[in-house]
Biopython code that builds the backbone (N, CA, C, O; Angstrom):
import numpy as np
from Bio.PDB.StructureBuilder import StructureBuilder

atoms = [
    (1, "MET", "N", (0.807, -7.456, -15.187)),
    (1, "MET", "CA", (0.974, -6.564, -14.254)),
    (1, "MET", "C", (2.451, -6.012, -14.537)),
    (1, "MET", "O", (2.798, -4.833, -14.617)),
    (2, "ASP", "N", (3.166, -7.073, -14.657)),
    (2, "ASP", "CA", (4.511, -6.632, -14.654)),
    (2, "ASP", "C", (5.133, -6.155, -16.062)),
    (2, "ASP", "O", (6.033, -5.322, -16.159)),
    (3, "ASP", "N", (4.546, -6.778, -17.075)),
    (3, "ASP", "CA", (4.360, -5.808, -18.374)),
    (3, "ASP", "C", (4.168, -4.453, -18.454)),
    (3, "ASP", "O", (4.905, -3.661, -19.042)),
    (4, "ILE", "N", (3.147, -4.197, -17.843)),
    (4, "ILE", "CA", (2.765, -2.597, -17.461)),
    (4, "ILE", "C", (3.838, -2.062, -16.740)),
    (4, "ILE", "O", (4.548, -1.171, -17.207)),
    (5, "GLU", "N", (3.992, -2.520, -15.699)),
    (5, "GLU", "CA", (5.048, -2.034, -14.907)),
    (5, "GLU", "C", (6.756, -1.822, -15.353)),
    (5, "GLU", "O", (7.515, -1.066, -14.746)),
    (6, "ALA", "N", (7.138, -2.648, -16.513)),
    (6, "ALA", "CA", (8.308, -2.459, -17.027)),
    (6, "ALA", "C", (7.922, -1.069, -18.262)),
    (6, "ALA", "O", (8.748, -0.201, -18.543)),
    (7, "ILE", "N", (6.807, -1.126, -18.732)),
    (7, "ILE", "CA", (6.838, -0.138, -20.210)),
    (7, "ILE", "C", (7.024, 1.271, -19.235)),
    (7, "ILE", "O", (7.823, 2.158, -19.534)),
    (8, "ARG", "N", (6.019, 1.324, -17.845)),
    (8, "ARG", "CA", (6.236, 2.400, -17.604)),
    (8, "ARG", "C", (7.040, 2.993, -16.815)),
    (8, "ARG", "O", (6.952, 4.171, -16.469)),
    (9, "LYS", "N", (8.226, 1.876, -16.344)),
    (9, "LYS", "CA", (9.882, 2.481, -15.752)),
    (9, "LYS", "C", (10.492, 2.897, -17.433)),
    (9, "LYS", "O", (11.265, 3.854, -17.476)),
    (10, "LYS", "N", (10.235, 2.373, -18.427)),
    (10, "LYS", "CA", (10.829, 2.577, -19.207)),
    (10, "LYS", "C", (10.706, 3.580, -19.899)),
    (10, "LYS", "O", (11.652, 3.936, -20.602)),
    (11, "LYS", "N", (9.357, 4.385, -19.877)),
    (11, "LYS", "CA", (8.644, 5.267, -20.348)),
    (11, "LYS", "C", (9.407, 6.403, -19.647)),
    (11, "LYS", "O", (10.231, 7.116, -20.219)),
    (12, "LEU", "N", (9.057, 6.503, -18.360)),
    (12, "LEU", "CA", (9.427, 7.168, -16.728)),
    (12, "LEU", "C", (11.314, 7.397, -17.423)),
    (12, "LEU", "O", (11.794, 8.515, -17.611)),
    (13, "ARG", "N", (11.915, 6.369, -17.632)),
    (13, "ARG", "CA", (13.284, 6.696, -17.966)),
    (13, "ARG", "C", (13.427, 7.899, -19.208)),
    (13, "ARG", "O", (14.212, 8.839, -19.335)),
    (14, "ASP", "N", (12.370, 7.440, -19.991)),
    (14, "ASP", "CA", (12.953, 7.699, -21.626)),
    (14, "ASP", "C", (12.562, 9.359, -21.334)),
    (14, "ASP", "O", (13.019, 10.245, -22.056)),
    (15, "LEU", "N", (11.716, 9.621, -20.252)),
    (15, "LEU", "CA", (11.439, 11.157, -20.064)),
    (15, "LEU", "C", (12.489, 11.809, -19.623)),
    (15, "LEU", "O", (13.123, 12.766, -20.068)),
    (16, "GLN", "N", (12.605, 11.010, -18.479)),
    (16, "GLN", "CA", (13.797, 11.763, -17.609)),
    (16, "GLN", "C", (15.212, 12.230, -17.892)),
    (16, "GLN", "O", (15.827, 13.085, -17.255)),
    (17, "GLN", "N", (15.694, 11.449, -19.086)),
    (17, "GLN", "CA", (16.794, 11.157, -20.050)),
    (17, "GLN", "C", (16.693, 12.275, -20.586)),
    (17, "GLN", "O", (17.676, 13.015, -20.617)),
    (18, "GLN", "N", (15.667, 12.599, -21.049)),
    (18, "GLN", "CA", (14.930, 14.090, -22.404)),
    (18, "GLN", "C", (15.224, 15.055, -21.571)),
    (18, "GLN", "O", (16.098, 15.881, -21.830)),
    (19, "GLN", "N", (14.410, 15.064, -20.288)),
    (19, "GLN", "CA", (14.525, 16.305, -19.651)),
    (19, "GLN", "C", (15.529, 16.370, -18.209)),
    (19, "GLN", "O", (15.111, 16.954, -17.209)),
    (20, "GLN", "N", (16.567, 15.861, -18.227)),
    (20, "GLN", "CA", (17.420, 15.297, -17.377)),
    (20, "GLN", "C", (18.003, 16.644, -16.843)),
    (20, "GLN", "O", (18.226, 16.644, -15.633)),
    (21, "PRO", "N", (18.325, 17.931, -17.607)),
    (21, "PRO", "CA", (18.965, 19.033, -17.609)),
    (21, "PRO", "C", (17.847, 19.842, -16.553)),
    (21, "PRO", "O", (18.237, 20.452, -15.558)),
    (22, "MET", "N", (16.682, 19.757, -16.872)),
    (22, "MET", "CA", (15.697, 20.786, -16.323)),
    (22, "MET", "C", (15.287, 20.282, -14.938)),
    (22, "MET", "O", (14.882, 21.070, -14.084)),
    (23, "PHE", "N", (15.412, 18.729, -14.679)),
    (23, "PHE", "CA", (15.420, 18.580, -13.421)),
    (23, "PHE", "C", (16.319, 18.725, -12.126)),
    (23, "PHE", "O", (17.260, 19.507, -12.268)),
    (24, "SER", "N", (16.246, 18.337, -11.339)),
    (24, "SER", "CA", (16.971, 18.866, -10.195)),
    (24, "SER", "C", (16.710, 17.227, -10.066)),
    (24, "SER", "O", (15.987, 16.404, -10.628)),
    (25, "GLN", "N", (18.131, 17.219, -8.560)),
    (25, "GLN", "CA", (17.298, 15.544, -7.840)),
    (25, "GLN", "C", (16.363, 15.355, -7.531)),
    (25, "GLN", "O", (15.634, 14.428, -7.885)),
    (26, "ASN", "N", (16.076, 16.493, -6.523)),
    (26, "ASN", "CA", (14.484, 16.288, -5.982)),
    (26, "ASN", "C", (13.282, 16.254, -6.943)),
    (26, "ASN", "O", (12.312, 15.508, -6.805)),
    (27, "GLU", "N", (13.408, 16.896, -7.655)),
    (27, "GLU", "CA", (12.090, 16.615, -8.520)),
    (27, "GLU", "C", (12.175, 15.613, -9.380)),
    (27, "GLU", "O", (11.070, 15.252, -9.787)),
    (28, "TYR", "N", (13.450, 14.791, -9.982)),
    (28, "TYR", "CA", (13.457, 13.517, -10.573)),
    (28, "TYR", "C", (13.224, 12.766, -9.289)),
    (28, "TYR", "O", (12.561, 11.813, -9.701)),
    (29, "GLU", "N", (13.407, 12.533, -7.468)),
    (29, "GLU", "CA", (12.746, 11.581, -6.623)),
    (29, "GLU", "C", (11.230, 11.504, -6.517)),
    (29, "GLU", "O", (10.514, 10.502, -6.513)),
    (30, "ASP", "N", (10.796, 13.216, -6.402)),
    (30, "ASP", "CA", (9.349, 13.119, -6.438)),
    (30, "ASP", "C", (8.803, 12.204, -7.689)),
    (30, "ASP", "O", (8.158, 11.186, -7.442)),
    (31, "ALA", "N", (9.046, 12.548, -8.856)),
    (31, "ALA", "CA", (8.800, 12.021, -9.898)),
    (31, "ALA", "C", (8.425, 10.389, -9.889)),
    (31, "ALA", "O", (7.450, 9.743, -10.273)),
    (32, "GLN", "N", (9.427, 10.125, -9.389)),
    (32, "GLN", "CA", (9.769, 8.509, -9.154)),
    (32, "GLN", "C", (8.702, 8.203, -8.178)),
    (32, "GLN", "O", (7.930, 7.301, -8.501)),
    (33, "GLN", "N", (8.517, 8.796, -7.031)),
    (33, "GLN", "CA", (7.531, 9.171, -6.129)),
    (33, "GLN", "C", (6.356, 8.773, -6.102)),
    (33, "GLN", "O", (5.804, 7.908, -5.421)),
    (34, "LYS", "N", (5.870, 9.688, -7.157)),
    (34, "LYS", "CA", (4.866, 9.751, -7.724)),
    (34, "LYS", "C", (4.666, 8.636, -8.354)),
    (34, "LYS", "O", (3.863, 7.868, -7.823)),
    (35, "GLU", "N", (5.310, 8.209, -9.643)),
    (35, "GLU", "CA", (4.910, 6.600, -10.138)),
    (35, "GLU", "C", (4.746, 5.422, -9.418)),
    (35, "GLU", "O", (4.057, 4.434, -9.673)),
    (36, "TYR", "N", (5.566, 5.699, -8.372)),
    (36, "TYR", "CA", (5.754, 4.569, -7.148)),
    (36, "TYR", "C", (3.967, 4.268, -6.721)),
    (36, "TYR", "O", (3.261, 3.260, -6.726)),
    (37, "GLU", "N", (3.722, 5.815, -6.352)),
    (37, "GLU", "CA", (2.409, 5.354, -5.730)),
    (37, "GLU", "C", (1.403, 5.581, -6.579)),
    (37, "GLU", "O", (0.322, 5.402, -6.017)),
    (38, "ASP", "N", (1.249, 6.094, -8.372)),
    (38, "ASP", "CA", (0.453, 5.437, -8.959)),
    (38, "ASP", "C", (0.326, 4.075, -9.610)),
    (38, "ASP", "O", (-0.725, 3.721, -10.145)),
    (39, "GLN", "N", (1.408, 3.318, -9.557)),
    (39, "GLN", "CA", (1.364, 2.333, -9.537)),
    (39, "GLN", "C", (0.748, 1.350, -8.573)),
    (39, "GLN", "O", (-0.066, 0.474, -8.868)),
    (40, "LYS", "N", (1.273, 1.627, -7.311)),
    (40, "LYS", "CA", (0.791, 0.846, -5.999)),
    (40, "LYS", "C", (-0.956, 1.142, -5.732)),
    (40, "LYS", "O", (-1.748, 0.411, -5.138)),
    (41, "LYS", "N", (-1.269, 2.779, -6.549)),
    (41, "LYS", "CA", (-3.249, 2.877, -6.708)),
    (41, "LYS", "C", (-3.584, 1.806, -7.520)),
    (41, "LYS", "O", (-4.548, 1.070, -7.307)),
    (42, "LEU", "N", (-2.414, 1.648, -8.927)),
    (42, "LEU", "CA", (-3.351, 1.027, -9.692)),
    (42, "LEU", "C", (-3.558, -0.544, -9.479)),
    (42, "LEU", "O", (-4.589, -1.062, -9.908)),
    (43, "ILE", "N", (-2.763, -1.170, -8.940)),
    (43, "ILE", "CA", (-2.247, -2.728, -8.579)),
    (43, "ILE", "C", (-3.506, -3.003, -7.464)),
    (43, "ILE", "O", (-4.286, -3.932, -7.677)),
    (44, "LEU", "N", (-3.654, -2.134, -6.260)),
    (44, "LEU", "CA", (-4.673, -2.147, -5.513)),
    (44, "LEU", "C", (-6.284, -1.850, -6.363)),
    (44, "LEU", "O", (-7.155, -2.711, -6.245)),
    (45, "ARG", "N", (-6.393, -1.343, -6.695)),
    (45, "ARG", "CA", (-7.736, -1.471, -7.424)),
    (45, "ARG", "C", (-7.949, -2.549, -8.179)),
    (45, "ARG", "O", (-9.074, -3.035, -8.299)),
    (46, "GLY", "N", (-6.904, -3.025, -8.757)),
    (46, "GLY", "CA", (-7.066, -4.837, -9.543)),
    (46, "GLY", "C", (-7.675, -5.526, -8.460)),
    (46, "GLY", "O", (-8.775, -6.067, -8.570)),
    (47, "ILE", "N", (-6.715, -5.528, -6.976)),
    (47, "ILE", "CA", (-7.236, -6.833, -6.227)),
    (47, "ILE", "C", (-8.195, -6.380, -5.037)),
    (47, "ILE", "O", (-8.369, -7.246, -4.180)),
    (48, "LEU", "N", (-8.719, -5.399, -4.883)),
    (48, "LEU", "CA", (-9.345, -4.995, -3.738)),
    (48, "LEU", "C", (-11.044, -4.582, -4.434)),
    (48, "LEU", "O", (-11.212, -4.070, -5.541)),
    (49, "THR", "N", (-12.033, -4.919, -3.568)),
    (49, "THR", "CA", (-13.312, -4.449, -3.599)),
    (49, "THR", "C", (-13.311, -3.225, -3.673)),
    (49, "THR", "O", (-12.224, -2.671, -3.513)),
    (50, "ASP", "N", (-14.493, -2.404, -3.933)),
    (50, "ASP", "CA", (-14.707, -1.198, -3.470)),
    (50, "ASP", "C", (-14.551, -0.820, -2.012)),
    (50, "ASP", "O", (-13.676, -0.104, -1.525)),
    (51, "ASP", "N", (-15.539, -1.420, -1.414)),
    (51, "ASP", "CA", (-15.594, -1.827, -0.002)),
    (51, "ASP", "C", (-14.138, -1.728, 0.761)),
    (51, "ASP", "O", (-13.942, -0.797, 1.543)),
    (52, "ALA", "N", (-13.325, -2.520, 0.559)),
    (52, "ALA", "CA", (-12.169, -3.327, 1.028)),
    (52, "ALA", "C", (-11.119, -1.832, 0.170)),
    (52, "ALA", "O", (-9.928, -2.139, 0.216)),
    (53, "ARG", "N", (-11.272, -0.819, -0.332)),
    (53, "ARG", "CA", (-10.472, 0.141, -0.886)),
    (53, "ARG", "C", (-10.942, 1.695, 0.131)),
    (53, "ARG", "O", (-10.292, 2.597, 0.658)),
    (54, "GLU", "N", (-12.393, 1.359, 0.019)),
    (54, "GLU", "CA", (-12.743, 2.835, 1.022)),
    (54, "GLU", "C", (-12.341, 2.461, 2.955)),
    (54, "GLU", "O", (-12.228, 3.334, 3.816)),
    (55, "ARG", "N", (-12.230, 1.250, 3.134)),
    (55, "ARG", "CA", (-11.821, 0.517, 4.193)),
    (55, "ARG", "C", (-9.950, 0.812, 4.674)),
    (55, "ARG", "O", (-9.377, 1.058, 5.735)),
    (56, "LEU", "N", (-9.636, 0.675, 3.659)),
    (56, "LEU", "CA", (-8.121, 0.847, 3.444)),
    (56, "LEU", "C", (-7.552, 2.320, 3.293)),
    (56, "LEU", "O", (-6.340, 2.492, 3.161)),
    (57, "GLY", "N", (-8.430, 3.360, 3.314)),
    (57, "GLY", "CA", (-8.297, 4.874, 2.522)),
    (57, "GLY", "C", (-9.009, 5.523, 4.268)),
    (57, "GLY", "O", (-8.597, 6.502, 4.890)),
    (58, "ARG", "N", (-9.953, 4.736, 4.598)),
    (58, "ARG", "CA", (-10.218, 4.885, 6.393)),
    (58, "ARG", "C", (-8.673, 4.738, 7.160)),
    (58, "ARG", "O", (-8.005, 5.650, 7.648)),
    (59, "ILE", "N", (-8.381, 3.420, 7.098)),
    (59, "ILE", "CA", (-7.055, 3.252, 7.477)),
    (59, "ILE", "C", (-5.653, 4.172, 7.289)),
    (59, "ILE", "O", (-4.861, 4.333, 8.217)),
    (60, "LYS", "N", (-5.481, 4.710, 6.037)),
    (60, "LYS", "CA", (-4.756, 5.367, 5.853)),
    (60, "LYS", "C", (-4.536, 6.512, 6.319)),
    (60, "LYS", "O", (-3.462, 7.112, 6.292)),
    (61, "ALA", "N", (-5.970, 7.024, 6.960)),
    (61, "ALA", "CA", (-6.062, 8.516, 7.482)),
    (61, "ALA", "C", (-5.672, 8.531, 8.659)),
    (61, "ALA", "O", (-5.251, 9.531, 9.240)),
    (62, "ALA", "N", (-5.787, 7.300, 9.173)),
    (62, "ALA", "CA", (-5.854, 6.808, 10.959)),
    (62, "ALA", "C", (-4.601, 6.738, 11.723)),
    (62, "ALA", "O", (-4.016, 7.226, 12.690)),
    (63, "ARG", "N", (-4.467, 5.602, 10.481)),
    (63, "ARG", "CA", (-2.455, 5.114, 10.798)),
    (63, "ARG", "C", (-2.116, 4.830, 9.302)),
    (63, "ARG", "O", (-2.591, 3.999, 8.528)),
    (64, "PRO", "N", (-1.216, 5.709, 9.144)),
    (64, "PRO", "CA", (-0.398, 5.896, 7.513)),
    (64, "PRO", "C", (0.544, 4.767, 7.275)),
    (64, "PRO", "O", (0.888, 4.190, 6.244)),
    (65, "GLU", "N", (0.981, 4.562, 9.013)),
    (65, "GLU", "CA", (2.113, 3.673, 8.214)),
    (65, "GLU", "C", (1.420, 2.226, 8.509)),
    (65, "GLU", "O", (1.826, 1.450, 7.644)),
    (66, "MET", "N", (0.802, 1.774, 9.131)),
    (66, "MET", "CA", (-0.010, 0.596, 9.258)),
    (66, "MET", "C", (-0.706, 0.188, 7.748)),
    (66, "MET", "O", (-0.656, -0.958, 7.301)),
    (67, "ALA", "N", (-1.295, 1.213, 7.118)),
    (67, "ALA", "CA", (-1.965, 1.483, 5.903)),
    (67, "ALA", "C", (-0.701, 1.054, 4.960)),
    (67, "ALA", "O", (-0.788, -0.077, 4.483)),
    (68, "ASP", "N", (0.181, 1.631, 4.711)),
    (68, "ASP", "CA", (1.357, 1.034, 3.899)),
    (68, "ASP", "C", (1.703, -0.224, 4.039)),
    (68, "ASP", "O", (1.484, -0.873, 3.016)),
    (69, "ASN", "N", (2.222, -0.907, 5.027)),
    (69, "ASN", "CA", (2.298, -2.175, 5.480)),
    (69, "ASN", "C", (1.284, -2.931, 5.234)),
    (69, "ASN", "O", (1.875, -4.010, 5.191)),
    (70, "LEU", "N", (0.608, -3.085, 5.112)),
    (70, "LEU", "CA", (-0.951, -3.279, 4.389)),
    (70, "LEU", "C", (-0.406, -3.418, 3.243)),
    (70, "LEU", "O", (0.380, -4.340, 3.021)),
    (71, "GLU", "N", (-0.707, -2.615, 2.438)),
    (71, "GLU", "CA", (-0.943, -2.142, 1.180)),
    (71, "GLU", "C", (0.340, -3.086, 0.284)),
    (71, "GLU", "O", (0.268, -3.618, -0.824)),
    (72, "ASN", "N", (1.561, -3.026, 1.333)),
    (72, "ASN", "CA", (2.769, -3.471, 0.649)),
    (72, "ASN", "C", (2.581, -5.117, 0.541)),
    (72, "ASN", "O", (2.995, -5.877, -0.334)),
    (73, "GLN", "N", (1.718, -5.433, 1.879)),
    (73, "GLN", "CA", (1.628, -7.185, 2.087)),
    (73, "GLN", "C", (0.616, -7.438, 1.152)),
    (73, "GLN", "O", (0.542, -8.606, 0.770)),
    (74, "LEU", "N", (-0.324, -6.486, 0.607)),
    (74, "LEU", "CA", (-1.657, -6.966, -0.899)),
    (74, "LEU", "C", (-1.028, -6.870, -1.717)),
    (74, "LEU", "O", (-1.381, -7.802, -2.439)),
    (75, "ILE", "N", (-0.064, -6.238, -2.322)),
    (75, "ILE", "CA", (0.681, -6.392, -3.296)),
    (75, "ILE", "C", (1.382, -7.275, -3.553)),
    (75, "ILE", "O", (1.374, -7.902, -4.612)),
    (76, "MET", "N", (2.525, -7.567, -2.052)),
    (76, "MET", "CA", (3.554, -8.503, -2.475)),
    (76, "MET", "C", (2.558, -10.429, -2.890)),
    (76, "MET", "O", (3.036, -11.355, -3.543)),
    (77, "LEU", "N", (1.293, -10.381, -2.268)),
    (77, "LEU", "CA", (0.548, -11.430, -2.601)),
    (77, "LEU", "C", (-0.388, -11.395, -3.401)),
    (77, "LEU", "O", (-1.168, -12.348, -3.428)),
    (78, "ALA", "N", (-0.564, -10.292, -4.265)),
    (78, "ALA", "CA", (-0.704, -10.342, -5.466)),
    (78, "ALA", "C", (-0.014, -10.840, -6.962)),
    (78, "ALA", "O", (-0.447, -11.381, -7.979)),
    (79, "GLN", "N", (1.478, -10.273, -6.426)),
    (79, "GLN", "CA", (2.192, -10.726, -7.602)),
    (79, "GLN", "C", (3.179, -11.758, -7.782)),
    (79, "GLN", "O", (4.020, -11.982, -8.653)),
    (80, "SER", "N", (2.766, -12.439, -6.491)),
    (80, "SER", "CA", (3.086, -13.830, -6.085)),
    (80, "SER", "C", (2.231, -15.079, -6.507)),
    (80, "SER", "O", (2.466, -16.287, -6.525)),
    (81, "GLY", "N", (1.128, -14.294, -6.844)),
    (81, "GLY", "CA", (-0.192, -15.475, -7.390)),
    (81, "GLY", "C", (-0.720, -15.855, -6.597)),
    (81, "GLY", "O", (-1.194, -16.942, -6.930)),
    (82, "ARG", "N", (-1.090, -15.471, -5.127)),
    (82, "ARG", "CA", (-1.466, -16.105, -4.327)),
    (82, "ARG", "C", (-3.310, -15.706, -4.199)),
    (82, "ARG", "O", (-4.250, -16.298, -3.667)),
    (83, "LEU", "N", (-3.194, -14.441, -4.964)),
    (83, "LEU", "CA", (-4.746, -14.104, -4.870)),
    (83, "LEU", "C", (-5.732, -14.765, -6.136)),
    (83, "LEU", "O", (-5.533, -14.654, -7.345)),
    (84, "LYS", "N", (-6.518, -15.271, -5.651)),
    (84, "LYS", "CA", (-7.074, -15.919, -6.950)),
    (84, "LYS", "C", (-8.317, -14.556, -6.976)),
    (84, "LYS", "O", (-8.152, -13.738, -7.882)),
    (85, "ASN", "N", (-9.318, -14.363, -6.174)),
    (85, "ASN", "CA", (-10.457, -13.454, -6.343)),
    (85, "ASN", "C", (-9.878, -12.011, -5.523)),
    (85, "ASN", "O", (-9.048, -11.927, -4.618)),
    (86, "LYS", "N", (-10.537, -11.105, -6.110)),
    (86, "LYS", "CA", (-10.070, -9.807, -5.162)),
    (86, "LYS", "C", (-10.702, -9.668, -3.671)),
    (86, "LYS", "O", (-11.664, -10.343, -3.306)),
    (87, "ILE", "N", (-10.011, -8.664, -2.815)),
    (87, "ILE", "CA", (-10.145, -9.137, -1.821)),
    (87, "ILE", "C", (-11.326, -8.107, -0.722)),
    (87, "ILE", "O", (-11.196, -6.970, -0.268)),
    (88, "ASN", "N", (-12.291, -8.981, -0.615)),
    (88, "ASN", "CA", (-13.405, -7.863, -0.034)),
    (88, "ASN", "C", (-13.056, -7.378, 1.161)),
    (88, "ASN", "O", (-11.983, -7.624, 1.714)),
    (89, "ASP", "N", (-14.329, -6.365, 1.799)),
    (89, "ASP", "CA", (-14.084, -5.966, 3.047)),
    (89, "ASP", "C", (-14.379, -6.974, 4.314)),
    (89, "ASP", "O", (-14.197, -6.543, 5.453)),
    (90, "GLU", "N", (-14.650, -7.771, 4.188)),
    (90, "GLU", "CA", (-14.425, -8.719, 5.370)),
    (90, "GLU", "C", (-13.011, -9.333, 5.306)),
    (90, "GLU", "O", (-12.293, -9.434, 6.301)),
    (91, "GLN", "N", (-12.631, -9.768, 3.966)),
    (91, "GLN", "CA", (-11.331, -10.489, 3.921)),
    (91, "GLN", "C", (-10.055, -9.451, 4.904)),
    (91, "GLN", "O", (-9.240, -9.717, 5.787)),
    (92, "LEU", "N", (-10.420, -8.323, 4.231)),
    (92, "LEU", "CA", (-9.420, -7.133, 4.775)),
    (92, "LEU", "C", (-9.568, -7.510, 5.951)),
    (92, "LEU", "O", (-8.744, -8.347, 6.320)),
    (93, "ARG", "N", (-10.576, -7.091, 6.925)),
    (93, "ARG", "CA", (-10.663, -7.277, 8.310)),
    (93, "ARG", "C", (-9.700, -8.041, 8.462)),
    (93, "ARG", "O", (-8.558, -7.745, 8.813)),
    (94, "GLU", "N", (-10.339, -9.548, 8.075)),
    (94, "GLU", "CA", (-9.647, -10.328, 8.545)),
    (94, "GLU", "C", (-7.685, -10.284, 8.859)),
    (94, "GLU", "O", (-7.152, -10.378, 9.965)),
    (95, "LEU", "N", (-6.964, -10.116, 7.498)),
    (95, "LEU", "CA", (-5.938, -9.440, 7.438)),
    (95, "LEU", "C", (-5.651, -8.445, 8.658)),
    (95, "LEU", "O", (-4.817, -8.487, 9.563)),
    (96, "LEU", "N", (-6.594, -7.595, 8.358)),
    (96, "LEU", "CA", (-6.333, -6.349, 9.935)),
    (96, "LEU", "C", (-6.192, -6.607, 11.291)),
    (96, "LEU", "O", (-5.541, -5.902, 12.062)),
    (97, "SER", "N", (-6.983, -7.920, 11.675)),
    (97, "SER", "CA", (-6.933, -8.318, 12.980)),
    (97, "SER", "C", (-5.898, -9.518, 13.124)),
    (97, "SER", "O", (-5.816, -10.069, 14.222)),
    (98, "LYS", "N", (-5.071, -9.966, 12.022)),
    (98, "LYS", "CA", (-3.768, -10.625, 12.087)),
    (98, "LYS", "C", (-2.874, -9.376, 12.334)),
    (98, "LYS", "O", (-2.354, -9.155, 13.428)),
    (99, "ILE", "N", (-2.759, -8.739, 11.470)),
    (99, "ILE", "CA", (-1.394, -7.834, 11.699)),
    (99, "ILE", "C", (-1.269, -6.599, 12.708)),
    (99, "ILE", "O", (-0.263, -5.903, 12.846)),
    (100, "LEU", "N", (-2.730, -6.430, 13.524)),
    (100, "LEU", "CA", (-3.173, -5.483, 14.492)),
    (100, "LEU", "C", (-2.216, -6.132, 15.713)),
    (100, "LEU", "O", (-2.113, -7.343, 15.515)),
    (101, "PRO", "N", (-1.448, -5.684, 16.972)),
    (101, "PRO", "CA", (-1.043, -5.940, 17.908)),
    (101, "PRO", "C", (-2.324, -6.104, 18.749)),
    (101, "PRO", "O", (-3.300, -5.355, 18.798)),
    (102, "LYS", "N", (-2.039, -7.510, 19.537)),
    (102, "LYS", "CA", (-3.021, -7.784, 20.141)),
    (102, "LYS", "C", (-2.992, -6.831, 21.770)),
    (102, "LYS", "O", (-1.998, -6.490, 22.412)),
    (103, "LYS", "N", (-4.426, -6.600, 22.079)),
    (103, "LYS", "CA", (-4.339, -5.714, 23.059)),
    (103, "LYS", "C", (-4.050, -6.791, 24.548)),
    (103, "LYS", "O", (-4.630, -7.852, 24.777)),
    (104, "ARG", "N", (-3.033, -6.154, 25.365)),
    (104, "ARG", "CA", (-3.424, -6.607, 26.708)),
    (104, "ARG", "C", (-4.017, -6.337, 27.941)),
    (104, "ARG", "O", (-3.688, -5.344, 28.590)),
    (105, "ASP", "N", (-5.021, -7.277, 28.398)),
    (105, "ASP", "CA", (-5.815, -6.463, 29.515)),
    (105, "ASP", "C", (-4.747, -6.188, 30.668)),
    (105, "ASP", "O", (-3.936, -7.065, 30.965)),
    (106, "ILE", "N", (-4.758, -5.390, 31.082)),
    (106, "ILE", "CA", (-4.515, -4.639, 32.476)),
    (106, "ILE", "C", (-5.485, -4.350, 33.648)),
    (106, "ILE", "O", (-6.479, -3.648, 33.835)),
    (107, "THR", "N", (-4.387, -5.617, 34.659)),
    (107, "THR", "CA", (-5.881, -5.141, 35.750)),
    (107, "THR", "C", (-5.023, -4.316, 37.239)),
    (107, "THR", "O", (-3.844, -4.314, 37.594)),
    (108, "ILE", "N", (-5.945, -3.847, 37.665)),
    (108, "ILE", "CA", (-4.502, -3.317, 39.215)),
    (108, "ILE", "C", (-5.769, -3.308, 40.134)),
    (108, "ILE", "O", (-6.908, -2.845, 40.073)),
    (109, "ARG", "N", (-4.971, -4.092, 41.074)),
    (109, "ARG", "CA", (-5.054, -4.507, 42.234)),
    (109, "ARG", "C", (-4.510, -3.547, 43.152)),
    (109, "ARG", "O", (-3.336, -3.518, 43.522)),
    (110, "ARG", "N", (-5.354, -2.823, 43.473)),
    (110, "ARG", "CA", (-5.498, -2.011, 45.136)),
    (110, "ARG", "C", (-4.914, -3.146, 46.431)),
    (110, "ARG", "O", (-5.123, -4.357, 46.363)),
    (111, "ARG", "N", (-4.350, -2.648, 47.293)),
    (111, "ARG", "CA", (-3.563, -2.899, 48.238)),
    (111, "ARG", "C", (-4.897, -2.219, 49.454)),
    (111, "ARG", "O", (-5.514, -1.189, 49.180)),
    (112, "GLY", "N", (-5.098, -2.867, 50.517)),
    (112, "GLY", "CA", (-5.641, -2.015, 51.356)),
    (112, "GLY", "C", (-4.822, -1.488, 52.280)),
    (112, "GLY", "O", (-3.892, -2.047, 52.862)),
    (113, "ILE", "N", (-5.322, -0.069, 52.417)),
    (113, "ILE", "CA", (-4.190, 1.028, 53.841)),
    (113, "ILE", "C", (-4.196, 0.473, 54.829)),
    (113, "ILE", "O", (-3.596, 0.935, 55.800)),
]
sb = StructureBuilder()
sb.init_structure("model")
sb.init_model(0)
sb.init_chain("A")
sb.init_seg("    ")
for serial, (resi, resn, name, xyz) in enumerate(atoms, 1):
    if name == "N":
        sb.init_residue(resn, " ", resi, " ")
    sb.init_atom(name, np.array(xyz, "f"), 0.0, 1.0, " ", f" {name:<3s}", serial, name[0])
structure = sb.get_structure()
């Protein structure tokens, strides 16, 4: 995966150098962001089953910041070599239960007037 990433970065740099006068700084940053997102999708496609990817998509729609955090953690696990198989939906739910803050039960006791 690192080889593919290095090739993509080099290709992106070459294209940017060829077209540098045509792009503004914002367009350059947008292109970098798009390339980053494409790489994330490619890596996630390789480490998640279809069901797990669907769940991650639903999480991203409801809580984008949490989904980004989860995606980054999954990518770090994959790049460090700690993942042997693809992560299925059940395993993704287990990861989520560890990430989500525990809800505290609050009880209200009313005093007699």
